[in-house]
N, C-alpha and C positions, 0 to 999 in steps of 0.2 A: 415410245411405249405409253399407252394411256394410263392415267393415274386412277387409283382406286379410292373409294369413299365409303365410310361406314356411318350408319345412323346410330347415334347413342342416345338412349332415353332413360329417364327415371320415371317410374309409375307407381301409383297406388290407387286402387279402386277407380279405374278409368274405362270400364266396360262400355260406357255411353259413347265415347269418342275414339277409342283406340283403333278400331277396325278402319275407320275412315282415314286416320293418319297413316297407318301402315299400308293400306291400299294405294295411297298417293305416292309412296316412296319405294315400294317393293321392287319395281322394275328399274329404279334409278340409282340404287346403291348396291354395293358388293357385299355388304355385311350389315346385319341388324343386331345391335346389342341392347338388351333391356335389363335394367336393374330394378327389381321390385322391392319396395320398402314396407310390405305388409298388407297386400291386397286381400280382401275377404269376399270379393265378388268374382266375376268370370274373367277378370283381367288376364290372369295367367293362362287360362285355356285359350283365349283369343291370341295371345302372344305366341303360343306354341304352334299356331297355324302358320306363322311367318318365319320363325327362327328357333334354333336350338341354343343360341347364345343368351340364355336367361339366367340371371344371377339374383340371389336373395341377399338383402342387407338390412340390418336392423336400423330403424330410423332414429337418428341422434339429434334432431332439431338442427341439422347442418346441411343445407342444400349443396354447398360446395363439396362436401365430403361425398355425397351421393353422386354428384356429377363426375367427380374425379374417379370414383369407383367404376362408373360406366365407361369412361374413355380409356381406362387402363386395359380394357378387354378388346379394344379395337386393334386390328392388325393390318390396317389399310394406310394409304398415303395421307388421306384427309378424313376429317370427322365432320359430320353434320349433326347438330343438336336441335331436336324438336321436343315440344311438350305434346301430350296426347290430344289436347284440344286444338292442335295446329295441324295444318296439312299443306301440301304443295299443289299448285295448279297443274292441270294435266299437261300443259305445254312446257313445263319446267325441264331444262336440260342441265343437270348437275355436272355432267362430264365436260360440257362446254365452259362452265364457270371456272372449274379448277385447272383447266389447261393453261391459264396464264401464269400459274406457279406462284402466286402470292402466298405469304405465310398465313394470312387470315383475311377474311372477307366480311365487310359490312353488308348486311342484308336487310332489305325492307321487310317490316312485319306490319301487315294490315289487320288492325283490331276492329272487328265488327262491333259497333255500338248500338244501343237502343235507338229507335226512331229512324231506322234505315240509313244510318250514317256510319262512318268508320274513321279511325285515327291511324296514321302511319308513323312509325319511328324506325330508326336504324339500330341494329345490334349485331354483334359478331356471332354468327351461328355456323360458319364454316371455317375451319382452321386446319393447318398442317399437323399431322400426328408426330409424336416423338421428337419435338423440338423444345420441350420444356414448358409448353403452355399448360397451365393448370388453373382451375377455378379457385377463387378465394371469396370469403365472407359467408357467414352462416345463412344470412338472408340477402336477397338481391345479389346473388352470386354473379361474378364476372371474371373473365380471363385476365391473367396477370400480364397483359401486353405492355403495360407501361414500364415494367421492370427491364424489358429488352427493347425498348422503343427504337433505339438507334440501329439495332441489328435486324429488325423485322421489317418486312415489306407488306404494307396494307393494300388491299384491293377492294373494289366495290362490285358486288354481284348484280346481275340484272334481273334476278328472280325476286318474287314476293312470297313470303310465308303468310298464309291465311290463319288468323286466330279468332275463334268464335267464343272463347271463354271470357272475353273481356267484359261483357255485360254482367256476367255473374260476379266477376272480380269487383266491379264497381258497386254492385248491390251489397257484396259482403265486405266492401272496403274498410268500413269502420271497425267491423268485428275483427277482421284480419289485423288491422293496424293495432287494435288494442291488445290482441294476443301477441303480436310481434314486438310490441313496444319495449318490453324488458330486454329481449335479445338485441334489439337495435341499440339500446342504451349501452349495453356491454360492448357491442361491436365498435361504436363510435368512440367510446372511452379508450379501448385498446388501440384503435387505429383511426384517428380523426382525418382520414383521407377525404379528398373531394367527393368521392362516390358515397362514402359513409355519411358525410355531412349532408349531401344532397338527399339521400334516402331517409335520413333522420328527419329532415325538414318535410319531406313528402309524407312521412308517417304522421307527423303532427298535423299536417294539412288535412289528411284523411279524417283525423279525429276532430277537426274543426278548431284546433288550438293554434290559431293563426299567428299569434304573437311569438310562440315558441318556434313555429315553422319558419317565420321570418328570420329569427336569430341564426338558425342553422343554415338557411339558404344564403343569407348575407355573408356568412363565413366561407361558404363554398364558392360563391360567385367569383372572387378574384383568382381562385385556383383553377377555374374551369376553362380558361381560354384554350382554344385549339382542341378541345375535347368534344365528342359528339353529343354529350349531355348538356352542353352550354346553353343552347336555345331553350331546351325544355326546363332547365334550371331557372332561367330568367323568367319564363312564362309562369312557373310555379310560384316564384317569389312575388311576381306582380299580381297573380290571382289572390294570394294571401293578403297582400296590401289592399287589393280591391275589396275583398270580403270585409275588411275593417274600414272601408270607405276612405282609405288614405290614397286617393286618386292622384294627388299631386306628386307624391313620392313615386308611385308606380309609373307615372308618365315621365318623370325625370329619368328613371332607369331605362324605360323603353326608348326614349329619345336617343340615348347612347347605343342601346342594343340594336336598333334597326340600322344604324350606320355600320356596326360591326358585322351584322348578319342580314344583309339586304335582300336575301332570297327566302327568309323564314317567314312565311305568310302568317303563321299564328301570332307572331309578335306584332305585326301591323294590324291584325284583326283586333287583338286585345287593346292596342293603342286607340283604334277607332272607337271601340265600345266605351273606353274610359273617357275619351274626349266628349262623347255624347252624354255621358253621365254628369259631367260638370258644365254642360251647356255650351261647349265649344263646337257649334254645329259645323262651321266651315272646315275646321281641322278634322272632325269626325268623318265628314264626307270625303275629304281629300285622302285620308288614310285608308278608308274602305275602298275607294277607287284604286288606290295603290295595290290593294289586295288583288283586285281584278287584273292588274297589269302583271303581277307575279304569277297568279294562278295557284293551283293546288300543288305546292312544292315546298321543300324544306327538309332538313334532317329529321325533324319531327313535325307533323302537321295533321290537322283535323280535316277530313274530307269536306269539301264545300266552302271552306273559309276563304278560298281564292276564286270560287266560282259561284255556285247557286246560293250558298248561304250569304255571301257578300252581296249578291244581287237582291236577295230577300231583305237583308238589313237596309239597303239603300231604298228599296221600295217602301219599307215601313217608315223610314225617316221622311221621305218625300210625301208620303200619305199624311203624316202628322202636320205637314206644312200646306196641305191641300194642293200640292203640286202633282196632280193626278197624271198628267202626261209623262212626267219623268218617272213616276212610280210605275206606270204601265210599261214603259220601256224596260225597266229593270226586272219587273216580275215576268215578263215574257222571255227575257234572257234566262232567268232562273228556270223557267219551264223547259227551255231548250236544253239545259244541262241535266235536269232531273224532274221530268214531268210528273212522276208518281210520288213526289215528296209532299206529304199532307199539308204542312204549313205553307208551302208554295201555292198549292191549289186553293187553299182557303184565302190566302192574301189576294190572289188573282180575282176571285169573285167579290171580295170586299172592295177592291179598288174600282172595278167596273161599275159596281152598284153606287159607290160614293161619287163617281164621276158623272152619274146621271144617265147612264145608258138605259134604254127601255128593256123590258124582259126579252123581247124578240131580238133586239140587238145583242144582248148578253148571250142568249142561246146560240145565235149564229156565230158570234165571235168565239165562244168557247168551243164550238164544233170545229172551227178552223184551227184552233191552237192545240187542243187535246186530241190525240189519236187514241180513240177507245177501241183498241184491237185485242184486248185481253180482259179477263175478269178482274184482275188485280187493279187495273187502271180505273175501271168502272166503280169498283168498291171504294177506291180512294176518293173519287169525285163525289160519290153518294155520301161518304162519311163527312167530307168537307161541307157539303151542302146542308147536311143534317146539323152539324155543329153550328153553322151560321144561321140556321133556321131560314134558309134561303127559299124564295118562292119558286125557284127552278127545280127543287127537289121532286115535287110531284110530276113534273114533266119528264124528268129522266127516268123515274120509276115506271111511268106509263110507257114511254118510248121503248125501253129495254125489257119491259114485262118482268120486272124484278119482284120477287116475293121477299118481303122484309117483315120484321116484327111489327106488331099492331101499333105500338106507341110511335114508331117511325112513320107509319101510314097516317096516324092522327096529326103528327107534326107537319107532314107534307100537305095534308088537306088544309090545315089551319093557316099556314103561311102562303098558300095559294089563294087565300081568302074564301075558301069554301067552308064557311063557319058552321053551317048546319050539319054538314057531313062530319066535320071535326068533332062537333059536340056529341053526335051519336057514337063516334069511335071512342072518345074518351069515356063515355058513360058505360059502354059495354065491357070495357076492360076490367077484369076482376081485380087486378092489382096495377097500380101505376108506379112508374119509376120516380125516385126522388128528384132526378134531374128535370122532370117535366112539371114540377110544381109551378114555376113561373109561367110556363106555356098555358096550363089550365087556368091559372089566375087571370092571365091576359084575356083568354076567351070569355071567362066569367064577366070581366069588366066590359068587354065589347058587347056582350049579349045581356048584361045586367042579370046574370043567371046565378042564383044562390045555390042551386043544386051543384053546379060546377065548382062553386067556391068551397062547398063542403068537401068536395073531392080534393081540392088544392090544399086546403088547410093543413092536414097531417103531413103532407109532403114538404111543407115550408117550415115546419118546426116553430110555429108561432106561439108567443106568449098570449095570455088571455087579452091583454091590453092591445097587442098587435092585431089579434084576430078581430076584435071589435072595430078597430080603426079601418082595417081592410074591408070589412063587411060594409062599412059606410061608403067606402070608395066604390065597391061593386054596385051598391044601390044608387050611387051618384047623389048622395044626400048632403045637404049643407050641415056644417057643424060650427059651433061658436069657438070652441077651444080645441085646436089640433095639437096633438103631441106625437110627433114622428120620432121613432127610435132610429138609430143609425142603420139597423137592419131593415126596417120598412123603407127607409130612404133608398137603400141599395136595391131592394126589390122593385120599387117604383121606378128607379133609374133604368133598370133592365126593361121594364114594361114600356116606359116612354120611348126608348130606342126602337123597340119593335113597332110601336105605333107610328113613329116617324117613317120607318122603312115600309110599313104597310100603307102609308099615306092616309091613315085614319086621323085626320087633323082635328076634327071636332072633339073626339075622345081624348086626343093628345092635349088639347087646351084644358080639358077638365082635369086631367092628371097633373098637368103643369100647375094648375091652381092649388091642388092639394100640396104639391111639393114646395110651393112657394112659401109655405108655412114652416119649412124645415130649416136646417142650419145653412149658413152661407156657403159652406163647402159644396153641398149638394146642388145649390143653385148655380154655382160656377161650373160644375160638371155638366149640368143641363145645357148651359149656354155653349159649352164646348161641343157637345153633341149636335146641337142645332147648327153651329157653324160648320162642323164636319160634313153634315148632310146637305149643305147648300142653303141654309137659312140664315145667312150672315146678317141680314138687316134686322131680323127678329132678335138674333143674338146680341147685336149692338144695342138695341132698345132696352133689352133686359139688363144687360151689363151696365148701361148708363144709370139705370134705376138702382142697381146694386152699388155703383160707384158713389152715388149721392149719400147712401147710408154708410158706406165703408170706404172713405176716400184714401185711406192709407193701406188698403189690402193689396199686397203685392200681386197675388194671383189674378185679381180682378183687373188691375191696371195692365198687367202683362197680356192677358187674353184680349182685353179691349184694344190694346195697341196692335196685337197680331191680327185680329179680325179686320181692323181698319186698314192695316197695311195690305192684307190680301184683297181687300175690296177696293184698293187704290184710293182710299181716303188718306193721302199721305200727310197732309197737314195735321189731321186728327191723330194719326199714328205718331207723328213727331211730338205732338203735345203730350200724349200718354207716355211715350218712352222718356221724355224729359222728366215727367213725374217719377217714373221708375228709377231713373238714374239718381235723382235726388234722394230717394228712399233706399235704393240698393245699388251701390256703386260697384257691382260685380261685372265679370266679363260678359255674360250673356246679355246684360242690359246695353253694354257698349256695342256688341255685335248687332243687336236689333236696330239701334240708332244708326249705325254705319249703313245697314241695308236700306234704311229710309233715305239717307242722304244720297246714296248711290242711285237709287231708283228715281230720286227727284232731280238727278243730274246737278247736284250742288257740290261742285268740285272743291270749293274752298273748305266747306265744313267736312267733306269726306277726307281730305288730306290732313286737316287738323286733328280729326278723330283717329286717323291712322297713327299719327305721332303719339297720341295719348295711349292707345292700345299697345303699341310696341314698347313704350316705357313702363307701363303698369303691369302688363301680363306677360311674364317671361316664358310661360309655357306655350304661348300662342305661336304657331308655326307659320301661318299663312301671311302674316305681316312682314316677315323677315325678308 
């Protein structure tokens, strides 16, 4: 005889989502029970289209009480619990799930996040009726399965519940956490269970009170073994530690955790990110590659952490090392998993540009990789090209005959080097976007055009002093005393990068001359940009000039060593890394020197340094 199942829901003002939810289950369940806690919209009239089992209940700030009220009206063998902003996929077969006869089933819930991503976690949403299972806790309610753990049989369903309200929950997270704080404090005081300690920690994490969050999560951690919340608890603890920049502590926890939970991709992903934060590049790369081996899986995991996001991270990291071949391999793999993910598209075009491909090669390559067979894909590519101010933007707009806003057309013309057309387009615009201030300033500098500069000024929110200085830059006039503010340095940095990409080298040199009167930090950034775009020799010359003036500046020595290393000036790199080690005896300095010895085939020094690293840096995994 087939088993029966009821949907049990609690609702309040859910007219926006309720119909979608009930449509997804109406042909899959034998009964629908709805408990309303005070709706004032059309929720009840929608519910009446699907069921007569509708009950009213006064809200008492107790979710478990409302849940228990709903399940007591079910007269079926099993119960399915959904919220109104959740729904089942069309192919879901509930009858097949419950035929195995388990007392309760862990079910995957896919939470749609902003930015076209999702997070999956496990929860008990299907369970046998009338065997004593009840909800507990005013907030973050859960079934009392642990009370009968030895007598109950757990199962795992193969279905996924889709949840679209997660984005709103994140947006409202702090507000909700603040409202719920008093209730949670009462709950955890009355019953300091692992679930309550975990949820108390998460509440403080939402509020940004990470010290308090850590205290509760650390108490919950030893009690969480063999529970489905364990990996999520560890990740929450480590995220709070990371927010406080206590990376060493987080990595110590994660080192044990990844051994205990070897298929929880989010833990490895977090481990990789924190290793990169403290300059352990080799371990960061190894951990992120481990994510790719695991794939998108775990009791709780974020979509992409084992696939396209992991490839994107690796592409970013290899790009910072000017390893464009490796970066390209990873970004094309990321595209294979999720071609319409905006950060992936943007990183692809950045990599091929920095790798030195011609515009024609870039265009041909992009057409081979991206299949533009729908408007969404084209929109994403255009958005990425616009954000990058990429010279191919105009070509795509022309090829696909796309009508876009006038400021986008002006950007397309400008970065395709059609400066006169761009000037006309900017000047006829009645209102400019603030985001285009630097674009218009750049064109004003290229054309020495004060009319354009007057258009750019209000968009850049300049002080009078900054306005006077940039007017001098636009006119390309000499000045005896330059006084760059941090803000004008930032603006000129963005202008300089665009000039490098546009290959406007004469104007670039002029801007560089102005910037060289600024702070040492902006000069270092300029050198980094030059190196990134293939001007390593110029970067080295400028860095040597800076080194003479600032011989103990860590950033100058570090970048000098890095650029020499990538340019295969290994003796020079070794010299600068030796200086670095004398000044900063940290791990990243040792790893840099190790790479030089390895590339130089100096086996003696390589082995000696391996011994030093293994003794001094206990967090380091790759030397073990």
